[in-house]
N, CA and C of each residue as an Amber inpcrd file, in Angstrom:
protein
   402
   1.2230000  -8.6510000 -15.4610000   0.7390000  -7.4680000 -15.3940000
   1.5430000  -6.2480000 -15.7540000   1.0070000  -5.0190000 -16.0780000
   1.9040000  -4.0730000 -16.3200000   2.4180000  -3.2620000 -15.1230000
   3.7900000  -2.6170000 -15.3670000   4.3240000  -1.6730000 -14.5110000
   3.3450000  -0.6040000 -13.9720000   3.5590000  -0.1070000 -12.7890000
   2.6150000   1.0100000 -12.6440000   3.2580000   2.4700000 -13.0170000
   4.6120000   2.4040000 -13.5850000   5.3150000   3.5010000 -14.1000000
   6.1470000   3.0320000 -15.4520000   6.3680000   3.9420000 -16.0650000
   7.2830000   3.6960000 -17.1240000   8.7660000   4.1930000 -17.2640000
   9.3110000   3.6870000 -17.9790000  10.8180000   4.2200000 -17.9110000
  10.8070000   5.6910000 -18.2750000   9.9660000   6.1110000 -18.9950000
   9.8180000   7.4700000 -19.3810000   9.2770000   8.2840000 -18.0000000
   8.6580000   7.5800000 -17.2130000   8.0790000   8.4210000 -16.0520000
   9.4570000   8.4940000 -15.1380000  10.1940000   7.4580000 -15.2360000
  11.5190000   7.2580000 -14.4240000  12.4540000   8.3670000 -14.7960000
  12.3950000   8.5100000 -16.1650000  13.6110000   9.5480000 -16.6860000
  13.1800000  10.9430000 -16.4510000  11.8670000  11.1010000 -16.6230000
  11.2910000  12.5420000 -16.1060000  11.6520000  12.8560000 -14.7500000
  11.3270000  11.9670000 -13.6730000  11.5750000  12.2030000 -12.3820000
  13.0390000  12.2890000 -11.8190000  13.6930000  11.5180000 -12.5590000
  15.2560000  11.3320000 -12.2760000  16.0110000  12.2110000 -12.9940000
  15.5880000  12.9830000 -13.9870000  16.2180000  14.0250000 -14.9550000
  17.5120000  13.0870000 -15.5690000  17.1640000  12.1590000 -16.0920000
  18.1600000  11.4850000 -16.7700000  17.6370000  10.7800000 -18.1620000
  18.5350000  10.5830000 -19.1110000  18.1400000   9.8580000 -20.4800000
  18.9170000   8.3310000 -20.4970000  17.9800000   7.2830000 -20.4620000
  18.5650000   6.0060000 -20.3350000  18.4820000   5.2730000 -21.8540000
  19.6340000   4.5010000 -21.9790000  19.6510000   3.8600000 -23.0220000
  20.4350000   2.3890000 -22.8530000  19.9000000   1.4840000 -23.7930000
  20.6720000   0.0250000 -23.7650000  20.3040000  -0.5550000 -22.3980000
  21.4250000  -1.1210000 -21.7040000  21.2940000  -2.0290000 -20.5400000
  20.6000000  -1.3160000 -19.3340000  21.1090000  -0.1370000 -19.3410000
  20.5960000   0.6250000 -17.9190000  19.0490000   1.0340000 -18.2530000
  18.5110000   1.1880000 -19.3440000  17.0430000   1.1520000 -19.7590000
  16.2660000  -0.0710000 -19.4170000  16.9250000  -1.1610000 -19.8170000
  16.3930000  -2.3040000 -19.4960000  16.3320000  -2.6720000 -18.0940000
  17.5620000  -2.3990000 -17.2110000  17.2950000  -2.5850000 -15.8100000
  16.2570000  -1.7850000 -15.1800000  16.0710000  -0.5400000 -15.4680000
  15.1510000   0.3920000 -14.8740000  13.7200000  -0.4200000 -15.2210000
  13.5550000  -0.6470000 -16.3590000  12.1590000  -1.1190000 -16.7830000
  11.9240000  -2.5300000 -15.7900000  13.0090000  -3.5730000 -15.4990000
  12.8670000  -4.7170000 -14.9570000  12.5630000  -4.0580000 -13.2920000
  13.3140000  -3.2620000 -12.7540000  13.0960000  -2.5500000 -11.5200000
  11.8530000  -2.1110000 -11.2300000  11.1760000  -1.4270000 -12.2510000
   9.8180000  -0.6350000 -12.1220000   8.8050000  -1.9760000 -12.1590000
   8.8600000  -3.1140000 -12.8990000   8.2010000  -4.4760000 -12.9820000
   8.1870000  -5.0400000 -11.6080000   9.2960000  -5.0110000 -10.9760000
   9.5140000  -5.6020000  -9.6300000   8.9880000  -4.7810000  -8.6130000
   9.1360000  -3.4000000  -8.7580000   8.5230000  -2.7400000  -7.7100000
   7.0940000  -2.7550000  -7.7110000   6.2820000  -2.8570000  -9.0070000
   5.0460000  -2.8930000  -9.1890000   4.5120000  -4.2170000  -8.5270000
   5.3870000  -5.3710000  -8.7340000   4.9190000  -6.5760000  -8.1310000
   4.7210000  -6.3420000  -6.5190000   5.8320000  -5.8640000  -6.0050000
   5.9590000  -5.7770000  -4.4740000   4.7490000  -4.8220000  -3.9990000
   4.4010000  -3.9970000  -4.7140000   3.2670000  -2.9330000  -4.4140000
   1.9020000  -3.7020000  -4.4260000   1.8610000  -4.7440000  -5.2880000
   0.4810000  -5.2450000  -5.5740000   0.1990000  -6.1590000  -4.4070000
   1.2320000  -6.7680000  -3.7840000   1.0950000  -7.4550000  -2.5030000
   0.4100000  -6.6230000  -1.3460000   0.8060000  -5.2340000  -1.3590000
   0.1260000  -4.3370000  -0.2280000  -1.1970000  -3.8780000  -0.4410000
  -1.5350000  -3.7600000  -1.8080000  -2.9190000  -3.3900000  -2.2200000
  -4.0270000  -4.3600000  -1.7900000  -5.0500000  -3.9080000  -1.0610000
  -6.1830000  -4.8350000  -0.7490000  -7.0090000  -5.3840000  -1.9410000
  -7.4200000  -6.2860000  -1.8700000  -8.4110000  -7.0000000  -3.0880000
  -9.4780000  -5.9160000  -3.1380000  -9.7470000  -5.6400000  -4.4380000
 -10.9970000  -4.8020000  -4.5930000 -10.6370000  -3.2160000  -4.5240000
  -9.4230000  -2.6800000  -4.1840000  -9.2250000  -1.2820000  -4.0410000
  -8.1360000  -1.0920000  -5.0650000  -8.1770000   0.1650000  -5.6050000
  -7.4970000   0.4160000  -6.7060000  -6.8960000   1.8790000  -6.1680000
  -5.5120000   2.1300000  -5.8800000  -5.0450000   3.3930000  -5.6000000
  -5.0600000   4.1860000  -6.7600000  -4.7360000   5.5230000  -6.4650000
  -4.7450000   6.5670000  -7.6840000  -3.5360000   6.2630000  -8.4350000
  -3.6880000   6.2010000  -9.7910000  -2.6180000   6.0480000 -10.5810000
  -1.4760000   6.6950000 -10.2400000  -1.6330000   8.2270000  -9.8620000
  -0.4990000   9.1550000  -9.4870000   0.3520000   8.5820000  -8.3740000
  -0.2510000   7.9490000  -7.4670000   0.3280000   7.5530000  -6.1420000
   1.1120000   6.3050000  -6.6200000   0.4310000   5.3850000  -7.2440000
   1.2560000   4.1840000  -7.7360000   2.4550000   4.4220000  -8.5640000
   2.2930000   5.3980000  -9.4250000   3.3490000   5.7990000 -10.3940000
   4.7050000   6.4150000  -9.4200000   4.2600000   7.2330000  -8.5540000
   5.3400000   7.9800000  -7.7140000   5.9740000   7.0530000  -6.9630000
   5.3350000   5.9470000  -6.2500000   5.8030000   4.9870000  -5.4130000
   6.8940000   4.0690000  -6.1650000   6.3270000   3.5100000  -7.3520000
   6.9570000   2.7510000  -8.2290000   8.3230000   3.3980000  -8.6790000
   8.3480000   4.6080000  -8.9570000   9.3880000   5.4610000  -9.3820000
  10.4430000   5.4950000  -8.3870000   9.8540000   5.7980000  -6.8560000
  10.5580000   6.0790000  -5.8850000  11.4740000   4.5160000  -5.5480000
  10.7570000   3.6820000  -5.4080000  11.3070000   2.4270000  -5.1630000
  12.5030000   2.0240000  -6.0420000  12.2920000   2.2410000  -7.3360000
  13.1440000   1.9900000  -8.5650000  14.5890000   2.9220000  -8.1990000
  14.1740000   4.1700000  -7.9760000  15.1450000   5.1860000  -7.7060000
  16.2950000   4.7540000  -6.5630000  15.5460000   4.2350000  -5.3660000
  16.3400000   3.7880000  -4.2180000  17.1230000   2.5550000  -4.6690000
  16.4630000   1.5740000  -5.5820000  17.4260000   0.4400000  -5.9900000
  18.4990000   0.6910000  -6.7930000  18.4720000   1.6810000  -7.6130000
  19.3620000   2.0940000  -8.5470000  20.3780000   3.0240000  -7.9880000
  19.9690000   3.8460000  -6.7560000  21.1340000   4.5890000  -6.0790000
  21.8040000   3.8000000  -5.2130000  21.2010000   2.8510000  -4.6340000
  22.0460000   1.9600000  -3.5910000  21.7790000   0.4690000  -3.8420000
  21.9360000   0.0070000  -4.8800000  21.6910000  -1.3480000  -5.3270000
  22.3430000  -2.4040000  -4.4190000  23.4880000  -1.9660000  -4.0830000
  24.3200000  -2.8890000  -3.1930000  23.8580000  -3.2930000  -1.8000000
  22.9150000  -2.1800000  -1.3060000  22.2470000  -2.2550000   0.1230000
  23.3490000  -1.5620000   0.8940000  24.1860000  -0.8120000   0.7620000
  25.2880000  -0.4680000   1.7700000  24.7600000   0.6840000   2.6710000
  25.0630000   0.5360000   3.6910000  24.7080000   1.6370000   5.0530000
  25.8020000   2.6460000   5.0320000  27.0200000   2.3770000   4.7610000
  28.2930000   3.3710000   4.6410000  29.2130000   3.0670000   3.7780000
  29.9100000   3.8990000   3.1830000  31.0500000   3.4750000   2.2450000
  32.1350000   4.4550000   2.6260000  33.3330000   4.1470000   2.3610000
  34.5740000   4.8180000   2.5910000  35.3930000   4.6880000   1.5340000
  35.9060000   5.8030000   0.9410000  36.9600000   5.6150000  -0.1280000
  37.9740000   6.8240000   0.3750000  39.1940000   6.1790000   0.6940000
  40.2790000   6.9470000   1.4850000  39.7880000   7.6460000   2.5080000
  39.5820000   9.0510000   2.4590000  39.3420000   9.9510000   3.5280000
  37.9190000  10.2800000   3.4040000  37.3880000   9.9880000   2.2700000
  35.9370000  10.4530000   2.1400000  34.8640000   9.3780000   2.6630000
  34.0430000   9.4850000   3.3880000  32.9900000   8.4340000   4.0550000
  31.5170000   9.2130000   3.8990000  30.7090000   8.2670000   3.4840000
  29.3700000   8.6190000   3.2570000  28.4880000   7.7340000   3.9250000
  27.4340000   8.0930000   4.6690000  26.4000000   7.3460000   5.2060000
  25.1730000   7.4550000   4.6510000  24.6610000   6.1780000   4.3170000
  23.3440000   6.0300000   3.3520000  22.3110000   5.9090000   4.2330000
  21.3270000   6.8260000   4.0770000  20.0020000   6.6000000   5.0170000
  19.1970000   5.4380000   4.9240000  19.3550000   4.7490000   3.7750000
  18.5630000   3.4080000   3.5770000  19.1380000   2.2100000   3.1760000
  18.6210000   1.0060000   3.2410000  19.3810000  -0.2380000   3.1000000
  19.7530000  -0.3630000   1.4910000  18.9390000   0.0540000   0.7910000
  19.1670000  -0.2140000  -0.7450000  18.2280000  -1.2650000  -0.9040000
  18.2370000  -1.6770000  -2.1180000  17.4270000  -2.7630000  -2.6690000
  15.9860000  -2.4460000  -2.8110000  15.0770000  -3.2440000  -3.3470000
  13.6860000  -3.0090000  -3.5360000  12.9110000  -3.3560000  -2.2180000
  12.1790000  -2.2240000  -1.8020000  11.4090000  -2.3200000  -0.5660000
  10.4810000  -1.2460000  -0.4280000   9.4850000  -1.3580000   0.1720000
   8.3810000  -0.2830000   0.3410000   8.6790000   0.2920000   1.7690000
   8.6210000   1.4710000   1.9120000   8.6060000   2.1110000   3.3210000
   7.3780000   1.8930000   4.0360000   7.0930000   2.2590000   5.1290000
   5.9870000   2.0580000   5.8720000   4.8380000   3.1750000   5.2770000
   5.3370000   4.3560000   5.0580000   4.6690000   5.4150000   4.5980000
   4.0530000   4.7870000   3.0250000   4.9280000   4.4600000   2.1600000
   4.5240000   3.9100000   0.9200000   3.1670000   2.9060000   1.1130000
   3.5010000   1.8530000   2.0400000   2.5450000   1.0010000   2.2860000
   1.3090000   1.5290000   2.6980000   1.2470000   2.3220000   3.5860000
   0.0010000   3.1290000   3.9130000  -0.6690000   3.8460000   2.6540000
   0.2600000   4.4960000   1.8760000  -0.3780000   5.0900000   0.8430000
  -1.3060000   4.1140000  -0.2210000  -0.8390000   2.9360000  -0.2190000
  -1.4620000   1.7500000  -1.0720000  -2.6560000   1.3110000  -0.4620000
  -3.0860000   1.8440000   0.8400000  -4.2780000   1.3060000   1.4200000
  -5.4010000   2.3200000   1.3310000  -6.6010000   1.8740000   1.4910000
  -7.8140000   2.6960000   1.3710000  -7.7590000   3.5690000   2.6580000
  -7.9970000   4.9880000   2.5210000  -8.1440000   5.7680000   3.5270000
  -8.5900000   5.3700000   4.9440000  -9.7360000   4.7840000   4.8150000
 -10.3910000   4.3390000   5.9480000 -11.0190000   2.8090000   5.6500000
 -10.3130000   1.7610000   6.3660000 -10.7260000   0.5500000   6.2080000
 -11.8990000   0.2110000   7.0070000 -12.3010000   0.9220000   7.8720000
 -13.6210000   0.6010000   8.6230000 -14.7380000   1.1310000   8.0910000
 -15.7420000   0.7560000   8.6240000 -17.1230000   1.3800000   8.1560000
 -17.2780000   2.8820000   8.6840000 -17.4200000   3.7410000   7.6860000
 -17.2620000   5.2600000   8.2660000 -18.4330000   5.6170000   9.2810000
 -19.6520000   4.6380000   9.0300000 -20.6700000   4.9450000  10.0570000
 -20.6430000   4.0440000  11.1710000 -19.6100000   3.6230000  11.6270000
 -19.5330000   2.5880000  12.6620000 -19.8230000   3.4400000  14.0910000
 -19.4440000   4.5430000  14.1790000 -19.5480000   5.3210000  15.4270000
 -20.7170000   6.3590000  15.2480000 -21.3460000   6.2290000  14.3970000
 -22.5990000   7.1560000  14.1650000 -23.7710000   6.6680000  14.9400000
 -24.4990000   7.8600000  15.0920000 -25.9120000   7.3850000  15.8360000
 -26.8730000   6.7200000  14.7860000 -27.5130000   5.8690000  15.2330000
 -28.5620000   5.2300000  14.4770000 -29.9040000   4.9770000  15.2730000
 -30.9050000   4.6410000  14.5540000 -32.1790000   4.3160000  15.0790000
 -32.6480000   2.9480000  14.9650000 -33.2990000   2.2680000  15.7960000
 -33.8410000   0.8670000  15.2820000 -35.4290000   1.1490000  15.4720000
 -36.1620000   0.6320000  14.2880000 -37.4100000   0.6100000  14.1750000
 -38.1980000  -0.7720000  14.6700000 -38.8720000  -0.7550000  15.5530000
 -39.5100000  -1.6110000  16.2660000 -40.7910000  -2.1090000  15.3460000
 -40.8730000  -3.3450000  15.0170000 -42.0860000  -3.9570000  14.2330000
 -43.0070000  -4.9850000  15.0180000 -44.4430000  -4.7500000  14.9190000
 -45.1500000  -5.5320000  15.7220000 -45.8750000  -6.4090000  14.5490000
 -45.4420000  -7.6810000  14.6620000 -46.2540000  -8.4970000  13.5190000
 -47.3740000  -9.0260000  14.0220000 -48.0240000  -8.6330000  15.3090000
 -49.2520000  -8.9410000  15.6100000 -49.3080000 -10.4270000  16.1260000
 -48.2390000 -11.0970000  16.6350000 -48.1280000 -12.2700000  17.3340000
 -47.9090000 -12.2310000  18.7510000 -48.7970000 -12.5080000  19.5340000
 -48.6620000 -12.2420000  21.0000000 -47.9310000 -13.4470000  21.6070000
 -46.7770000 -13.4240000  22.3260000 -46.3820000 -14.3510000  23.1070000
 -46.2270000 -14.3230000  24.4830000 -46.5740000 -15.4410000  25.1340000
 -46.5960000 -15.2190000  26.6880000 -45.0890000 -14.8190000  27.2500000
 -44.9220000 -14.1120000  28.0310000 -43.8730000 -14.0610000  28.7720000
 -43.2290000 -15.4390000  29.3660000 -41.7890000 -15.5750000  28.7590000
 -41.4090000 -16.9770000  29.3590000 -41.2210000 -17.1810000  30.7260000
 -40.9530000 -15.9480000  31.5600000 -41.1070000 -16.0520000  32.9440000
 -42.4470000 -16.6000000  33.4640000 -43.4200000 -16.0850000  33.1030000
 -44.7510000 -16.4450000  33.3850000 -44.9760000 -17.9960000  33.2750000
 -44.7230000 -18.5310000  32.3710000 -44.6230000 -19.9440000  31.8230000
 -43.9520000 -20.7360000  32.8540000 -42.7330000 -20.2990000  33.0060000
 -41.9440000 -21.0140000  34.0430000 -42.4940000 -21.0550000  35.5330000
 -43.3180000 -19.8910000  35.9110000 -43.5670000 -19.8290000  37.1830000
 -44.8780000 -20.8820000  37.3140000 -45.7230000 -21.0240000  36.2090000
 -46.9380000 -21.7560000  36.2960000 -46.5120000 -23.2380000  36.3390000
 -45.5820000 -23.6750000  35.9010000 -45.0790000 -24.9420000  35.7200000
 -44.4300000 -25.4210000  36.8910000 -44.0610000 -24.5300000  37.8830000
 -43.5140000 -25.0460000  39.0800000 -44.7240000 -25.1520000  40.1400000
């Protein structure tokens, strides 16, 4: 299946121009991110293309920015703490965005009416029948 975003989408959002191996790497990450996303989309539901594109690019940017999965790195006296683990993953918010807005019946808590139908067949009250048998 095709990725939810293209390398050009990534380039626009990351404000970069990619060539060669880096371009191929981003294309592969976009494919991988799209495969991860498909696992969280319910059967029969199609999220908005803008949403899937944004999430695929965000997942790929995380993987490119912190591919090693570092939490912190130090070079000499310089230390940096990274907010995310790195690698390809979806945040809880991204998974939520891939779900339908309301997975329950929207009318589940609404008031409703029941129509009674008389088919013209009279039946004796079962309690009366039991009393007669005793």
